C-alpha positions in Angstrom: 2.4 -59.5 2.6 4.9 -56.8 3.9 5.6 -55.9 7.7 5.8 -52.1 7.8 7.3 -50.4 11.1 8.1 -46.6 11.9 12.1 -46.4 12.8 12.1 -45.1 16.3 15.5 -43.5 15.5 14.8 -41.8 12.2 10.7 -42.2 12.1 10.6 -43.3 8.4 8.8 -45.7 7.7 10.6 -49.1 6.7 10.7 -52.9 5.6 10.3 -55.3 8.0 10.7 -59.2 9.1 8.8 -60.3 13.0 13.1 -60.8 14.2 14.3 -60.2 17.2 17.0 -57.8 16.1 16.2 -55.4 13.6 18.3 -52.8 11.7 17.0 -49.7 9.7 17.2 -49.9 6.1 17.3 -45.8 6.2 19.8 -44.8 9.0 21.0 -48.2 10.2 19.9 -48.1 13.6 19.4 -51.3 15.4 16.5 -52.2 17.3 14.3 -55.1 18.4 10.1 -56.1 17.3 9.2 -56.1 20.4 10.7 -52.4 20.8 8.7 -51.5 17.9 5.7 -53.5 19.4 5.8 -51.4 23.1 6.6 -48.4 21.3 3.3 -48.6 19.1 5.5 -48.5 15.6 4.4 -51.6 13.7 1.7 -50.1 11.3 -1.3 -51.6 11.1 -2.6 -50.9 7.9 -5.9 -52.1 8.0 -6.7 -49.8 11.1 -5.4 -46.9 9.4 -7.7 -47.7 6.4 -10.7 -48.3 8.0 -10.2 -45.1 10.1 -9.4 -42.6 7.4 -12.8 -44.4 5.8 -15.1 -43.2 8.7 -13.3 -40.2 9.0 -14.0 -39.0 6.0 -17.7 -39.6 6.1 -17.7 -37.2 9.0 -15.4 -34.8 7.1 -17.5 -34.5 4.1 -20.4 -34.1 6.2 -19.1 -31.6 8.2 -18.3 -33.4 11.4 -15.1 -32.2 12.1 -14.9 -32.9 15.7 -15.8 -36.5 14.9 -13.3 -36.8 12.0 -11.0 -36.1 13.7 -11.0 -38.5 16.4 -10.8 -40.9 13.4 -7.8 -39.4 11.9 -6.1 -39.6 15.1 -6.9 -43.4 15.5 -5.2 -43.6 12.3 -2.2 -41.9 13.2 -2.0 -44.2 15.7 -2.3 -47.1 13.7 0.7 -45.6 11.4 2.6 -42.6 12.4 4.0 -41.7 9.2 -0.5 -41.5 7.6 0.5 -38.3 5.8 -3.7 -38.2 4.5 -4.2 -38.6 8.9 -1.6 -35.8 9.8 -3.2 -33.5 6.8 -6.5 -34.0 7.7 -6.2 -34.6 11.3 -4.7 -30.7 11.1 -7.2 -29.5 8.7 -10.2 -30.7 11.1 -8.4 -28.8 13.7 -8.3 -25.7 11.8 -12.0 -26.2 11.0 -12.6 -26.4 14.0 -10.9 -23.7 15.7 -12.0 -21.1 12.7 -15.8 -22.3 13.3 -15.5 -21.0 17.0 -18.2 -23.5 18.1 -18.5 -24.4 21.9 -17.2 -28.9 20.7 -14.2 -27.1 19.4 -13.3 -24.7 22.7 -14.4 -28.4 24.7 -12.1 -30.5 22.3 -8.7 -28.1 21.7 -7.5 -25.1 22.9 -9.2 -22.2 21.3 -8.4 -18.2 21.6 -9.7 -15.2 19.7 -6.5 -14.7 18.1 -5.9 -18.0 16.5 -3.8 -17.6 13.3 -5.5 -19.5 10.8 -3.0 -19.2 7.9 -0.1 -19.9 10.2 -1.6 -23.2 11.2 -2.2 -23.6 7.4 1.3 -23.2 6.9 2.4 -25.4 9.7 0.1 -28.0 9.0 1.6 -27.8 5.1 4.9 -28.5 6.7 4.1 -30.9 9.1 2.1 -33.1 6.5 5.0 -33.0 3.9 7.6 -34.0 7.2 5.0 -37.0 7.7 4.8 -37.6 3.8 8.7 -38.0 3.5 8.6 -40.2 6.4 6.2 -42.9 4.7 7.2 -45.1 1.7 4.5 -43.5 -0.6 5.9 -43.5 -4.6 6.7 -40.8 -6.1 3.7 -40.5 -7.9 1.2 -40.7 -4.9 3.7 -37.8 -2.9 2.5 -35.8 -6.5 -1.1 -36.6 -6.1 -0.8 -35.9 -2.3 0.8 -32.7 -2.4 -1.5 -31.5 -5.7 -4.6 -32.2 -4.2 -3.2 -30.7 -0.4 -2.5 -27.8 -1.9 -5.7 -27.1 -4.3 -7.6 -27.3 -1.1 -5.6 -24.8 1.0 -5.6 -22.8 -1.9 -8.9 -22.2 -1.8 -9.3 -21.5 1.7 -6.5 -19.2 1.9 -7.8 -17.3 -1.1 -10.9 -17.4 0.0 -9.6 -15.7 3.8 -7.4 -13.1 1.7 -10.2 -12.0 -0.6 -13.7 -11.6 1.6 -12.7 -9.1 3.7 -14.7 -6.1 2.1 -16.6 -4.9 4.7 -13.3 -4.4 6.9 -12.1 -2.8 4.2 -15.0 0.1 3.6 -15.5 0.3 7.4 -12.1 -0.2 9.1 -9.1 0.0 6.8 -6.4 -0.3 9.9 -7.4 -3.7 10.8 -7.6 -4.2 7.4 -4.0 -3.3 6.6 -3.0 -5.1 9.7 -4.7 -8.5 9.5 -3.5 -8.6 6.0 0.4 -8.3 7.2 -0.3 -10.8 9.4 -1.1 -12.9 7.3 0.6 -12.3 4.5 4.0 -12.2 6.6 2.9 -16.0 7.4 2.4 -17.1 4.2 5.6 -16.1 2.8 6.9 -19.1 4.9 4.9 -21.4 2.6 6.7 -19.9 -0.9 10.2 -20.9 1.4 9.7 -24.6 2.1 12.5 -26.3 0.0 11.6 -27.3 -3.9 12.2 -30.9 -3.6 9.7 -31.0 -0.3 6.7 -29.5 -1.9 7.6 -31.2 -5.3 7.5 -27.7 -6.7 9.3 -28.7 -9.9 5.7 -30.4 -11.0 3.8 -27.7 -13.0 0.5 -29.1 -10.7 2.0 -27.8 -8.1 4.1 -24.7 -9.3 0.0 -23.5 -11.0 -0.9 -23.7 -7.1 1.3 -21.7 -5.6 1.3 -19.3 -8.3 -2.3 -18.4 -8.0 -1.1 -18.0 -4.3 1.2 -15.4 -4.7 -1.1 -13.8 -7.4 -3.6 -13.3 -5.0 -1.0 -11.8 -2.3 0.0 -9.3 -4.5 -3.2 -8.2 -5.3 -4.1 -7.6 -0.7 -0.6 -6.0 -1.2 -2.1 -3.6 -3.6 -5.3 -3.1 -2.1 -4.0 -2.9 1.7 -1.8 0.1 0.4 -4.2 1.8 -1.1 -5.0 5.2 0.0 -8.8 5.9 0.7 -11.9 8.1 1.8 -13.5 7.4 4.8 -16.0 9.8 5.7 -14.4 13.1 5.5 -10.7 11.9 6.2 -7.6 10.5 3.6 -6.1 7.6 5.2 -3.0 6.5 4.1 -0.6 3.5 5.1 1.6 5.0 8.0 5.0 4.5 7.3 5.6 1.6 9.3 2.4 -0.4 7.6 3.7 1.1 3.6 7.1 -0.6 4.2 6.0 -3.7 4.9 3.4 -4.1 2.6 6.1 -2.8 0.3 9.0 -5.5 1.4 6.3 -7.9 1.4 5.1 -6.9 -2.4 9.1 -7.8 -3.1 9.4 -10.9 -2.0 6.0 -12.2 -3.6 7.4 -10.7 -7.2 10.3 -12.6 -6.4 8.5 -16.0 -5.7 6.3 -15.2 -8.7 9.3 -14.8 -10.8 11.0 -18.3 -9.2 7.7 -20.3 -10.0 7.2 -18.8 -13.2 10.0 -17.2 -15.0 7.6 -15.3 -17.6 5.9 -13.6 -14.3 5.3 -9.9 -15.3 4.5 -7.6 -12.4 3.2 -4.9 -14.3 -0.6 -6.1 -15.0 -1.1 -5.3 -11.1 -2.5 -1.7 -10.1 -4.3 -0.2 -7.2 -7.9 0.6 -7.5 -8.1 4.3 -8.4 -12.0 4.8 -8.4 -13.0 6.2 -5.2 -10.3 8.9 -6.2 -11.0 9.6 -9.9 -14.9 10.0 -8.5 -13.7 12.1 -5.4 -11.7 14.2 -7.9 -14.6 14.3 -10.7 -16.5 16.1 -8.1 -14.5 18.6 -6.7 -13.3 19.9 -10.1 -17.0 19.5 -10.8 -17.8 22.5 -8.0 -14.9 24.1 -9.3 -16.3 24.5 -12.9 -19.7 25.0 -11.5 -18.4 28.4 -9.5 -16.4 29.4 -12.0 -19.5 29.6 -14.1 -20.8 31.5 -11.2 -18.1 34.4 -10.9 -17.6 34.7 -14.7 -18.8 38.3 -14.0 -15.7 39.1 -12.1 -13.0 36.1 -13.2 -12.0 38.7 -15.9 -10.5 40.6 -13.2 -9.4 37.4 -11.6 -11.8 38.6 -8.4 -14.1 36.2 -6.7 -17.0 37.5 -5.2 -18.2 34.6 -2.9 -15.2 34.4 -1.3 -16.5 32.5 1.7 -17.7 30.0 -0.4 -14.7 29.8 -2.6 -12.3 29.3 0.9 -14.7 26.5 1.5 -14.4 24.9 -1.9 -10.1 24.7 -1.9 -10.7 23.0 1.7 -12.0 20.2 -0.6 -9.6 21.0 -3.1 -6.5 20.6 -0.3 -8.8 17.0 0.3 -8.8 16.4 -3.3 -5.4 16.7 -3.5 -4.1 15.0 -1.0 -6.1 12.0 -1.9 -4.4 12.2 -5.5 -1.0 12.9 -4.6 -1.2 10.0 -1.9 -2.9 7.5 -4.7 0.2 8.7 -7.1 2.8 8.2 -4.6 1.6 5.5 -2.0 0.6 3.1 -4.4 3.1 0.7 -5.4 2.8 -0.1 -9.1 4.9 2.8 -11.6 4.1 6.2 -11.8 4.1 5.7 -15.6 1.0 4.0 -16.0 -2.2 5.2 -17.3 -4.0 4.6 -14.7 -1.2 7.3 -13.2 -2.5 10.0 -15.8 -5.7 10.7 -15.0 -4.5 11.3 -11.1 -1.7 13.8 -12.6 -4.1 15.7 -14.9 -6.3 15.8 -11.8 -3.9 16.8 -9.6 -2.5 20.3 -12.0 -5.9 21.6 -11.9 -6.1 21.0 -7.8 -2.4 22.4 -7.3 -2.5 25.3 -10.1 -5.6 26.5 -7.7 -4.5 26.2 -4.5 -1.1 27.9 -5.5 -2.9 31.0 -6.9 -3.6 34.1 -4.2 -7.1 35.0 -4.2 -8.8 38.3 -5.0 -11.5 38.3 -2.9 -14.5 41.2 -3.4 -14.9 42.2 0.4 -18.7 44.2 1.0 -19.1 44.4 -3.1 -16.9 47.4 -3.0 -13.0 46.7 -1.6 -10.4 44.4 -2.7 -8.3 42.1 -0.8 -5.8 39.6 -1.9 -5.0 36.7 0.2 -1.7 34.7 -0.1 -1.8 31.4 0.7 1.2 30.4 3.6 4.5 29.7 2.8 4.4 26.6 4.2 1.8 25.4 2.5 2.7 27.2 -0.7 6.3 25.2 -0.3 4.8 21.5 -0.3 2.3 22.4 -2.9 5.4 23.5 -5.2 6.8 20.3 -4.2 3.8 18.0 -5.0 3.8 20.3 -8.5 7.2 19.2 -9.3 6.9 15.5 -9.1 3.7 15.3 -10.8 5.5 16.8 -13.6 8.5 15.4 -13.8 6.5 11.9 -13.5 3.6 13.1 -16.1 6.3 14.4 -18.3 7.1 11.1 -19.5 3.3 10.0 -20.3 2.7 13.3 -22.2 5.8 15.6 -22.9 3.0 18.6 -23.3 2.4 19.0 -19.9 4.5 22.2 -19.4 1.9 23.9 -21.4 -0.4 23.9 -18.1 2.2 25.2 -15.9 2.9 28.0 -18.2 -0.8 29.2 -18.4 -0.3 29.1 -14.4 2.5 31.3 -14.6 -0.1 33.7 -17.0 -2.6 33.9 -14.4 -0.1 34.3 -11.3 1.4 36.7 -13.4 -2.0 38.4 -14.3 -2.6 39.0 -10.8 0.4 39.8 -9.4 0.9 42.7 -12.0 -2.7 44.3 -11.2 -2.6 44.0 -7.7 0.3 43.4 -6.2 2.8 45.8 -8.0 0.7 49.1 -8.2 0.1 48.8 -4.4 4.0 48.1 -3.9 4.7 51.0 -5.8 2.4 53.5 -4.4 3.9 52.3 -0.5 7.4 52.7 -1.5 7.2 56.3 -2.8 5.1 56.9 0.9 7.2 58.3 3.4 3.8 57.9 5.5 3.3 54.8 5.2 2.3 51.9 7.6 5.1 49.9 7.7 3.3 46.7 8.9 0.8 46.9 5.8 4.0 47.5 3.7 5.9 44.4 5.1 3.0 42.2 4.4 2.1 43.2 1.3 5.7 42.9 -0.2 5.9 39.4 1.9 2.7 38.0 0.3 4.0 38.9 -2.9 7.6 37.3 -2.5 5.3 34.4 -1.3 3.3 34.6 -4.3 5.8 34.7 -6.9 7.9 31.8 -5.2 7.0 28.8 -7.3 8.9 31.0 -10.2 12.0 29.9 -8.7 13.5 26.4 -9.8 14.2 26.1 -6.2 10.6 25.3 -5.4 9.1 24.4 -9.1 12.1 22.2 -11.0 10.7 22.3 -14.4 11.2 25.3 -14.8 11.7 26.6 -18.5 14.1 29.4 -19.2 13.1 30.8 -22.1 9.7 31.0 -20.6 9.4 34.9 -20.3 6.6 35.6 -18.3 8.3 32.9 -15.4 11.2 35.5 -15.5 8.9 38.1 -14.9 7.2 36.5 -12.2 11.2 35.8 -11.1 12.4 39.7 -11.3 9.1 40.8 -9.1 10.2 38.2 -6.2 13.3 39.4 -6.4 12.9 43.1 -6.1 9.7 42.3 -3.4 12.4 40.2 -1.3 15.1 42.9 -1.9 12.6 45.7 -0.8 11.7 43.7 2.4 15.5 43.3 3.0 16.6 46.8 2.9 13.6 49.5 3.1 10.3 47.6 5.2 11.6 48.6 8.2 12.6 45.4 9.2 16.0 44.2 10.2 17.5 40.7 9.2 18.0 39.6 12.9 14.3 40.6 13.3 13.3 38.7 10.6 15.4 35.6 11.6 13.3 36.0 15.3 9.8 36.3 13.5 8.1 32.8 13.2 5.9 34.7 10.2 8.7 36.5 8.3 11.1 34.3 8.6 11.0 32.2 5.4 12.1 35.4 3.7 15.3 34.1 4.4 14.6 30.6 2.4 13.2 32.5 -0.4 16.4 34.9 -0.2 18.5 31.8 -0.8 16.7 30.5 -3.5 17.1 33.8 -5.6 20.7 33.4 -5.0 20.0 29.8 -6.1 18.3 30.9 -9.6 20.8 33.4 -10.4 23.8 30.7 -10.2 22.2 28.7 -12.0 
């Protein structure tokens, strides 16, 4: 029966004879048999086998502390016992993760124990020990396949069973997911020859882990509604998750040349449901307001403003879902979000004609900053939705028609009346001109860069915007210097510049 020992220089398992002077068949180092004895480097196969057998009995019964003791004895009998190395490290992981008193007594444990990092380190150490052993290629492949099969189940379960955390503490979910996936990447960077990833069974196990990890990226990057708040990843988390996803897709391609990332998609169910809820409320409100709707008048302006606040939240949710998720926006999942987004943003861009005290009409324009932000959202929706449906420009035209109807009915007559009144209240005149210019600004290409030069309604709105702006700058009783110093009226200069750009295009 051959005798084996571990070389004290290169740590490889070699066959030896009981001779005073020996030479390592792998690295050529010279040493003596007595040196191997004194350093406990001679392999005791019988003891190794017996200890592993005893250890596995304890392991299968969940007695990880006792199993660990026997696996460590097997490693004393054979320092290159790759099975003992793997299972001893696996026992430590189970003991740490369990957090019981025996684990705390036996091994150093703390609340921040990193299971994924420990698993990747366990695989690396086990593969190094395997490479030093005298195992055959078939034995190595069988061991690696079994090891990956077991750890794959552990990792996938760990990554996929955080639903409660996702619901109740999305920030922590993102934090832990980023940490775990960053550590997991090291597993895929192990040299192909060492982990034998040329074998189909190994590739399948690694591909399964990549698949799970990519799904976690897609889930972690989602915008979600928590109570009344819309919670989206901060810039740093978004960049990290996007980078992780790109790296994982790279490994997916390296493991499978037919790898396709297109089936991966965020779950927009919550966003769809919230949009449906808000849009249903809008429809119900419009149904109750039918009598006044023909004149674009809103009877219950307080209720409508409250509803618009919900629209604002739904629009934010929809926009972030579209532009903070990682799948292509030219896919079916985004189509409904775009259509919802159009309904919401068109409502939010329109001036509100309020019926005050059941007699007086009051027109309320949106703030310039809100208008500019919503126009930017609208432009992105239009550009990306166009690839899904070339007829989406119809909705923009209908919005312009509605806007023109309001402006021509309520702003123009008032502006015309005030322009002829020399005793007018200039502050009121300035406000009317400013509100009219801001309300018509979405017709300018500077704000909605999807404009049709043949749309006559849009061109009418551009003319009204120009007239209101020029009247404000020239005849509203306020100088350019005063406008520049005014926090409220300063945006009119930006609208003026946009009008100049409009003429030059």
